[in-house]
N, C-alpha and C positions, 0 to 999 in steps of 0.2 A: 331436505337438509341443506342449510345454507353453506355456501362455499366462501372461503377466505378470499378477499379482494386481491386481484393481481397487481403487482407493482407497476406504476406508470413508467413508460419508456423515458430514457434520458433525453432523447431528441424530441422537439416539438413538431417535427414534420409528421404528416399523416403516414402511419405504417401501411405497408402493403397488406391486402387481405390475405389471411392465411389460406393455404391450399389444404383442403381437408384430406386426412388420411383415408385410404380405402378401408372398408370395414373388414375385408377378408384378411386372413393371416398372411403376412409378407414373408413367404418362404418358397423360393428364394427371393431376396430383396432385389427390387428392380430400380435401376437408375436411368436417367435420360441425359444424353449429351448431344450437342449439335454436331452435325457433319458439315463439311468433309475434312476437318483437321486430321493429320496423320495419326494413326492408331499407335500410341506408345506401347501398348501391351497386346500384340496381335494374338496371343494365346488365350486371351479371355474369350468366353463364349458370347458372341454378339449376333444379333439378327437385325437386318435393315428394316427400318420402319416403312410404312406405306400409308397412303391416304385413308385407307379403310381400317387402319389400326385404331382401336378404340382409345380415345384420349391422346392420340399422337398425331401430329401433322407430318407432312412430308419432310424429308431431310433430318429425321430423328432416328436414333439407333437405340436399341434396348440392350443393356448389359445385365447379365444374370451372374451375380456373384454367389456361388453356392455356399450354403452353410457348411460347417464342419461335419464330421461323421456323426451319425445318430448314435444314441446310447444303445448298447447291445444287451440282449437278454442272456440268461445263463446258457440257453441253448445255442445262441450265437457264439458265445465264448468257447463252448465245447467244440462246435464244428470248426472254429478258427484254429484251435490248438491241437486237435486230435491227431493231425498229421505229424506233429512233433513227436508223439508217442510212437508212430510208425517208423519214423527215421531213427529214433533212439533204440528201438528193438533191433533194427538192422545193424546199428553201430555196436550194440552189446554183443550180438552174435559174432561180428568181426573181431571185437576186442577179446572176447572170451575164448574163441575157438580158432582164431586165425593162426596164431603161433603153432599150436599143436598140429594143425592141418599142414602148414608149411614144413614142419619138421618131419611129418609122416611122408611127405613127398621127397624128402631127402635134402631139403635146404639146410646148409650149415648154420650153426648158431650165429656165427659172425655176420651172416647175410640177413638174418631176421631183423637185426637192428636197423639195417639199411632199408628194409621193407617198411618198418614202422616210422621212418622219416616221412612217409607219405602224409601222415597226419599233420604235423606242423607245416610242411611245405604247402599242402592244400589250403590250410588256414591262412598262410601268408599271402597266397596268390589268389585263390578262388574267391574268397569272401569280399575283399576290397574291389576286385575287378567286376564281379557280378553286381555289387552295389552301385558302382559308378556307371556301368553300362545301363542298368535299369533306370537309374536316376535320369540319364540323358534321353531316355525313350519317352515318346508321347503316346505310345500305344496304351489302350485300355487294358491290355494283358501284360504290361511291362513287368509285373512281379510274378504273376501266375505262370507266364510262359517259361520263366526260369525254374519254377517249381516243377513243372511238367517235364521240361527238358532234362533236368537233373535226375528226376525219377526214372526216365527212360534209360539214361546212361547207367544208373545204379542197377536197374533190373538186368541190363545186358551184362554188366560186370559181375553181378551176383550169379547169374546163370552160367557164366564162363567159369567162375570158381566152383560152382556145384558140380559141373560136368567136365572139369578140366582133364581128368584122366580119359574120359570117354572121347572127348574132342581130340586129344593127343593120339589116342589109339586109331581114330579115324584118319588122321593125317599120316600116320605111319603106314597104314594100308594104302593110302592114296599115293604115297611115294614109291610103291612097288613092292614093299615088304608084306608078303601075304601070310606071314606067320601069325597064327591066332593067339596073340599075347593076352594074358590076363590083365585086368586093369591095375593089379598090384605088381605087375612085372617092373623091375627097375628101369627098363628102357622106356616104358610108358610114363613112369613117374618123372624121369629126367626130361622127357619131352614136354611134360606138363608144367615144369617149374617156371620157365620164362612167361608162359601164358598166365599162370597164377599170380606171379609178382606184378605183371602189367595190370591184371584185373584188380588187384589190391589198390594200386595207385588210382585207377579210374574210380573205384569204389569210394576212396577217401575224398577225392575231388567232388564227386557227385553228392556225397553226404554233406560236405561243407556248403555246396551250392543250394541244397534243399534247406538247410538250417538258416542260411543267410537270407534266402528269399522269403521264407516264412516269417522271419522277424521283420523284414522290410514290409511285407504285406500287413502284419500286425500294426506297424507304425502308421500305415496309410489309412486303414479302415477303422481305427479305434479312436474314440474321443479322448481328449487330453485327460479328463478326470477319471477315465477308466483304464488308462495305461498300466497303472499299478496292478489292478485285478486281472487284466489280460495277461500281463507277464507272469503273474502268479499261476494262472492256468497253464501257461507254457511250462513253468517249472514243475507243476504237478504231472503233466504229461511226460516230461523227461524222466522224472522219478518212476512213474508207472511203467514206462518203457523199459527202464533198467530191471525192474522186478519181473516183468513178463518175459523179457529176454532170458534172464537167469533161470526162471522157472521152466522155460522150454528146454534149457540145457539139462536140467535134472530129469526131465521126462523122456522116457524111451519112445521116441516118435515112431520107431519101426513097428510098435504094437498096434498102431492104427491102420486098419485095412486100406484106407485111401492113400495114405502116405507110403505104405509098403509097396504100392505099385510103382513108385518113383525109382525104387532100387537104390543102390549106393549106400553110403554110411550115414551116420547121424548128422554130420555136417551138411550133407546135401539136403537132407530133409529140413534142417534148421534154416538153410538159405531159402528154400522154397516157401516155407511158412512165413518167414520174415518179409519176403518180397510180396506175397499176397496181402499181408496186413498193410504194408507200406502203400501199395497201389490203392487199396480200398480207402485208407484214411486220406490220402492225397486227393482222390476223387471227391470225397466229402467236402474238403476244404475249398477246392477250386470251383466247385459248383454252387456252394452256399455263400461265397463271398466274392465281391467284385471291387477292385480298387477304384477310387474315383478318378475321373480323367484329370490329366495334368493341365490345369487351366491357366496358371500364371507361371511363366518362365522366370524364375528368380535369377535375375542377372547376377553373374558371379558364380552361379551354380554350374552344373555340368553342361557341356555343349557337345554336340556330335562332331565328328571329324576324325574318326579312326582311333586306333588303340593308343597312338601317341597322345592324342587329346585326352583320352581316358586317364592315362598315367599322369598327365599334367594336372587334371582335375583332382586326382588323389593327393599329389604332392602339395597342391595349393590348399586343399582342405586341411592337410596336416599342419601347414604353416599358419593357417588362420583359425585354428580351433579356438573357440572361446575358453576363457580360463576355467569355468565350472566343468566343461566337458573334458578339458585337459586333465583336471584333477581326478575325475573319475577314471581316466586311463592310467594315471599314476597309481591310484589305489589298486587297479586291476593287475598291474605289473607285479607288485609285491604280493597281492593276494594269490595269484596263480603260481608265483614262485613258492608259496606255502603249500598250495594244493597239489601240485604235480608230484612231489615226493610221496605223498600219501596215496594218490591214485595209482602210481606206478608200483609201489612197494608195500602196500598194506598187507597183502597175502603173505609176502616174505617176512614181514614184521611179526605176524602171528606165529609163523614157523620158528623164528628166532626166540620168541618168548617161550614156546613149547620146549625148545631145546634147553633153555635156562631152567625151566620148571622140572624137567625129568633128568637133568644133568647128563644128557647124552644127545647124540644126533637122532632126531625122530625119523620115523618112516616118512618119506617124502609125500606119499599119497595121503597119509593121515594129517600131516601139516597143511597140505593144500586144501583138504576138505575143511579143516578148522578155519582157515583163512577165508574160504568161500562162504562158509556159514556166517562168519562175522560180517562180510560184505552184504550178504542177503539181509541180515538184520539192519544194517546200515541203510539199505534201500527202503525197507519198510518204515524206518524212523523218518527218512527223508520225505516219504509220501505223507505221513501223518503230520509232520511239521509243515510241509508245504500247503496243507489244508487248514491248519490251525493258526499259524502265525499271520498269514494275510488277513484272517478275520480280525486279529488284534489291530491291524493297520487299516481296517475297513473305514471308509469315509462316509460319514453321515450325510445324506443328500441335502439336509437342511443347511449344511455348511458349504455346499458346492455352489457354483455360479448359477444365477437364475437363467432361465431359458432365453430371456431377452437381454442378457448382460452385455452383449456387444453394443447395444444402443443405449445403455444406461450409464450415466455418469456417477461419480463417487457419492455425491450428496443424495441423488435419487436412490442409490442402493442403501445408504444409511437410513433414509426415510422408510424404505420398504422393510428393512430389517426391524426397525422400531415398531412398525405396524404389525409385523408378524409376531414379535414377542408380546405385544399388547394383546393380540388375539389368543395366543397360547395361554397367557395369564388369565384372561377372561374365561376360557374354556376350562382351565384347571380349577378356577374358583367355583364355577357352576357345578363341577363334578366333585368338589370337596377333596381335592388331592393337591399335593405340592407340585409346583412347576418343575419339570425336568428338562433342562436345557441340553443341547448336544454337548458332547465331550470331544476334545481333540485327540485323535488317534496317535499311536506311536509314529513318529516321523521315520521315513525310509532310511535316512542317513543314520539315525540312532540304532535302528535294527541292524544295519550293516556293520556298524562299529561293534555292537554287542556280539555278533556272530564271529567277527575276527578275533575278539578278545577270548571268546570261548574256545575257538580253534587253537589259539596259542596256549591256553591253559591245558588243554588235552594233550597237545604235543609235548609240553614240558612234563606232563605226568608220566611220560614214558621212562623218566629216570627211576620211578618207584614201582612200575608194573613188573611183576615177576611171575604171574600166572596167566594161563590162556583165558580164564574167565574174565579177569579185569582187562585184558587186551581186547577181548570181544566187546566188553562194555564201552571201552574208549572208542573203538571203531564205530560202534552203533551210534554213539552220541554225536559223532561227526556228521551224521545224517541231518541233524538240525542245522548245522552250519552250511551244508551243501544245499539244502532247500532254499536258504536265503541267498546263497551265492548265485544260483541260476535264476533268481527272481529280481532282487532289489537293484543291482547295478543297471540292468536293462530297463527297468521301470524308470529310474532316475534319468538315465540318458535319453530315453524316448520323450519324457516330459520336457526336458531341455530343448530337444529338437522341435517339438510342437510349439514351444514358446517362441523360439526364433522364427519359425515358419509363420506363426500368426502375426507377429509384429512386423515382419518384412512384407507380408502380403498387404496388410493395412497401409503400410508406408508407401508401397508401390501404387496402390489404388488411389491413395490420398494425393499422390504427386500429380495426378491428372486434373485435380480440381473438381472431381466428381462429388456431388453431394447426394445425400439420401433423401430424395423427395423434398418437402418444404424446408425452408430455412430454419435451422435450429442451432442453439449454441453448441460449439464443439465439445467433445467429451472432456470432462474435468475442468470446464470453464463455466463459471457461474455468472448469472445475470446480476448486475449491480442493483440491488433492491433496498439498500440500507436507508435511503432518504424516505422511503414509504413506511418505515417501521419506527414507531415512537420509542424513545429510550425508556427502558424499564419494563417493556412488555415481555411476555414469555417467549414471543417469537425472537426478540433480540437475544434473550438468554440462550435459546436453542442455537442461534447463529454463532454466538461466541463459543458455546460448548462444543459445537461441531468442529470449529477451527482448532480449538485446543486439543480435542480428541484426535483429529487427524494428525496434529503435530506429535502427539504422544504415540500414535500407532506407527510412526516411522521406524521405531526401534524394532518392530516386528519384521521388517525387511532387512534382516541382518546380512552382513557381507559388505565388502568394499564396492565402490562404484565399478570396478573392473568385473565384478560378478554379475552385472546387469546384462542379461542376455538380450534385452530389447534393443541394445545398441550394437549387437553383433551383425556381421555381414550375413547374407543368405547362405544357408547350408543345405547340402543334399543329404537327405536322411540315410539312404542306402550306403552312400560313400562313408559317412561318419560311422555307421555301424560296422562297416568293414575295417575302418581304422581302429575302432575299439577292439575288434577281434585280433588285430596285430598285438595289442597290449596283452591279450590272453595267450597268444601262441608264442610270442618271442620268449617269455620266461621258460617255456618247455625246452628250448634249445640251450638256454643258459644253465638251467638246473641240471640237464644231462651232463654238462661238463663239470659243474661243481660236485655233483653226486659221485662222479667217477674218482675225483680227488679224495673225497671223504671216505669212500670205500677202500681206497688204496692205503689210507692212513689208519682206518679203524679196524679193518679185517685182517687178521694175521694170515700170512701165506706160508703154510707148512706143507710142502710137497710130499713129505713122508707120511703125513696123517691128514689127508684132505677130508673136509666135512662140508656139508651143505649149509647147516644152520649153527651147529654147536661151536661155542667160543667166539661167535661173531656178533657185533653190535653196530655194524655199519649202517643198517637201515634205521636203527634208533637215532643215530646221530644225524642222518639226513632229515628225518622227520623233525628233530629239534631245531635244525637249521630252518625248516619251514615255519616253526613256531616264532623264530626271530623275525622272519619276513612278515608274518601275520601281525606282529606288534607294530612294525613300521607301517603296514597298510592301515591298521586301526588309527594310528596317529594322523596319517594323511587324510583319512576319511572325515575327520573333524573339520577339515577345511572345505569340504564339499558343501555348497550352500543349499538350503531348502529349495524345493521346486516352487514354481509360481503358484501352483494349486495349493500347496501347503501354506505358503505365505498368505494367500487370500483367505484360506480357511481360518487361520489364526486371527486375521484381521476381523473377519465376520464374527467369530466367537467372542472376541474382545468387545465388539459393539453390542452383541446380545447380552453379555454379562453386564455391561454398563447400562443398557436399557432396563434390564431386570432390577438393577439396584436403585432405580429412580422411584420405585414404589408402586403401589397398586394403581391400575388404570382408573 
């Protein structure tokens, strides 16, 4: 087959003989630079050359710039995310049975609220600190070490909770009191209270440490185009953990012979089962996945130097957050101001609807069971939605970047796409079927907006709900919104972080003047070949149409220049994820204050005729306030720009459609 002539060079000087590429696959890509200039990037993996190095002389060094993470299989995604289910089971046990356990020990109601401050406090402190410290580490265990350490702390705290009365009884005897107190004796319980409260705080800090480190690990080991599906797996595991933890609560674990040997009440057995599951799932994750070594120290990122330097890194990261990431955080602030009223008061809301339906104060146990049943259905819907909706946003691999996209300029990619479409059309013609091109999936931003709007509609529907049945339906439908909330924001944020990391790594390596093997035109710079093409030829038409098409495709990269993450300063992924968690936790403190004001205004205070649910609608008004916050979050979400992967997919699809419209091959 004849080949098209190559355009002559502009210069009349004799060009240098091209250096042939090696036939083997270049992975990792190898570069050569002369020595001994000072190494501007000492954290790159380098090895000194020697006389017996094949193809290298003395005084040369080899730099290996590793490719990004490889694509993961379904099994890889499962083992990466399964420990999230273990952590969520432990959190469900704490959330569902922690308050009754504290009350059984004799903790006053007023103190239980102080105990539950451990959740937001640990989110404010633990996640940003762990992210910043692990970002500054060059250890190959910088993420997994925190997963393991947090798991150890959680196990110790969980065992302390499970055996708090036994431990307090032991210390009472150790102090000299030889009276054989029962574990239910008030003196034993009083001694167990400070131990249990301390254990709850350690438990919350450890849970936040595990969740933060698991998300940091996901960011490190997942390819950019798979971040959406990986975060969807995390969301599935969170929802599955909710259901499993709730199911264990309904099951009388004392009927199992093995667990009966543990003694104690249902809470002790729940703690032991949850801890065994957690340790098992964490072992699966840390043995099946290994974060890549930190090869390039992104200057401007975290530096070691003590905790003061860590705090400075966090504050600097907050000040220099790129606008797209900052917008995600803004959406999260209002989104979680909408979610926390529901998460805190959903069971009480069902009880208030029951009181309205029967026109009297219901039995507290009946109202609680109705609320728990609604939340159980909510968990099932969340699991189903978390499996179905990511499929709707699934990305056709034909629209994703080619394996060699790093070394492929824009024109070469367009040529490859045209050839690919031509081969598809030929194959379809041979088989006598119409050509079916890929379709653009739902964009993550649009899915997020839809979930927030649905949440607001359901919250405002509380004006019209007067029966337990419809209250249960409303609570269950919110499982759809929850499945999206624990998936989409993290997927968008991690894709932004990967984009910043990729651009800055290329920029840092390019600053050294390193070139990839033989001399080639820089990316996106085309050789001047117009003089070699006669006017009126098809090649000339292709050149003009490519330029026009590239100009028309600029509209696909919507957003202002400030939304361009390629111009952002280097960011530390774990630190930014910790800052993002601040946007989730801060609304919890704010909503608790606002809710107390709403309750004071909406719930009548009749000391002569006190009721639990009857005649009260404070929870309904708090949830409607959440609906207003969801509307604000939905409006802000429209300003979140598409991710780089989504922009490139739209560009490739537009090229495929344009190539298909040219006619038969």
